[in-house]
C-alpha positions as CSV (number, residue, x, y, z in Angstrom):
1,M,5.6,-19.9,-10.9
2,R,4.9,-21.1,-14.4
3,R,2.2,-23.4,-13.1
4,I,0.5,-20.6,-11.3
5,L,0.5,-18.4,-14.4
6,L,-0.8,-21.2,-16.6
7,L,-3.6,-21.9,-14.0
8,L,-4.6,-18.2,-13.9
9,L,-4.6,-17.9,-17.7
10,T,-6.7,-21.1,-18.0
11,A,-9.2,-19.9,-15.4
12,A,-9.5,-16.5,-17.0
13,T,-10.1,-18.1,-20.4
14,L,-12.8,-20.4,-19.0
15,A,-14.5,-17.6,-17.2
16,C,-14.9,-15.7,-20.4
17,H,-16.6,-18.6,-22.1
18,R,-19.0,-19.9,-19.5
19,K,-22.5,-21.0,-20.4
20,P,-25.0,-18.2,-19.8
21,A,-27.3,-18.4,-16.9
22,N,-30.4,-18.4,-19.2
23,E,-30.6,-20.3,-22.4
24,Y,-32.5,-18.6,-25.2
25,P,-34.3,-20.2,-28.2
26,K,-32.2,-20.3,-31.4
27,D,-34.4,-17.9,-33.2
28,L,-34.1,-15.3,-30.5
29,V,-30.3,-15.7,-30.5
30,D,-30.2,-15.4,-34.3
31,N,-32.4,-12.4,-34.4
32,F,-30.5,-10.6,-31.6
33,L,-27.1,-11.3,-33.3
34,G,-28.4,-10.3,-36.7
35,A,-29.8,-7.0,-35.5
36,C,-26.7,-6.3,-33.5
37,R,-24.4,-6.9,-36.5
38,S,-26.6,-4.9,-38.8
39,N,-26.3,-1.9,-36.4
40,G,-22.5,-2.0,-36.7
41,G,-21.6,-4.4,-33.8
42,S,-18.7,-6.7,-34.2
43,D,-19.3,-10.4,-33.8
44,D,-17.4,-10.4,-30.5
45,A,-19.2,-7.4,-29.1
46,C,-22.6,-8.8,-30.2
47,R,-21.9,-12.2,-28.6
48,C,-20.6,-10.5,-25.4
49,S,-23.8,-8.4,-25.3
50,L,-26.0,-11.4,-25.7
51,E,-24.2,-13.3,-23.0
52,G,-24.6,-10.3,-20.7
53,I,-28.3,-10.2,-21.4
54,Q,-28.7,-13.9,-21.0
55,N,-26.9,-13.8,-17.6
56,R,-29.3,-11.1,-16.4
57,F,-32.7,-11.9,-18.0
58,T,-34.7,-15.0,-18.8
59,A,-35.9,-15.1,-22.4
60,E,-39.4,-14.0,-21.3
61,E,-37.9,-11.0,-19.4
62,Y,-35.8,-10.0,-22.3
63,N,-38.7,-10.2,-24.8
64,A,-40.8,-8.0,-22.4
65,L,-37.9,-5.6,-22.1
66,E,-37.4,-5.4,-25.9
67,K,-41.0,-4.7,-26.3
68,R,-40.7,-1.7,-23.9
69,V,-37.7,-0.5,-25.8
70,K,-39.7,-0.5,-29.0
71,E,-42.3,1.5,-27.2
72,N,-39.7,4.2,-26.4
73,D,-39.5,3.3,-22.7
74,E,-36.4,5.2,-21.5
75,A,-36.0,3.1,-18.4
76,A,-35.9,-0.1,-20.4
77,T,-33.5,1.4,-22.9
78,R,-31.2,2.5,-20.1
79,L,-31.3,-0.9,-18.5
80,L,-30.3,-2.7,-21.7
81,T,-27.6,-0.1,-22.3
82,E,-26.1,-0.8,-18.9
83,V,-26.0,-4.5,-19.6
84,V,-24.1,-4.2,-22.9
85,T,-21.9,-1.2,-22.1
86,D,-18.9,-3.5,-21.1
87,C,-19.0,-5.1,-24.6
88,R,-18.5,-2.1,-26.8
89,D,-15.4,-2.2,-29.0
């Protein structure tokens, strides 16, 4: 029983720290995390949000989406909000 519990805990831990599907350039990552933190996000919530975005969008797709958000595109804003909702504190 202990082995099964240990195996499940290990699997859960590894699942939370998987490499994102899409790698982003360091400057994009740094800018995202800095903006997230300056808007009141905790380090954990900001990293979780970034991982969620990286798992769903390529860097090019994210840049295009961010541009649409800056242009007040409500659909783009809703889409990004959906991706990061699970990461809120």
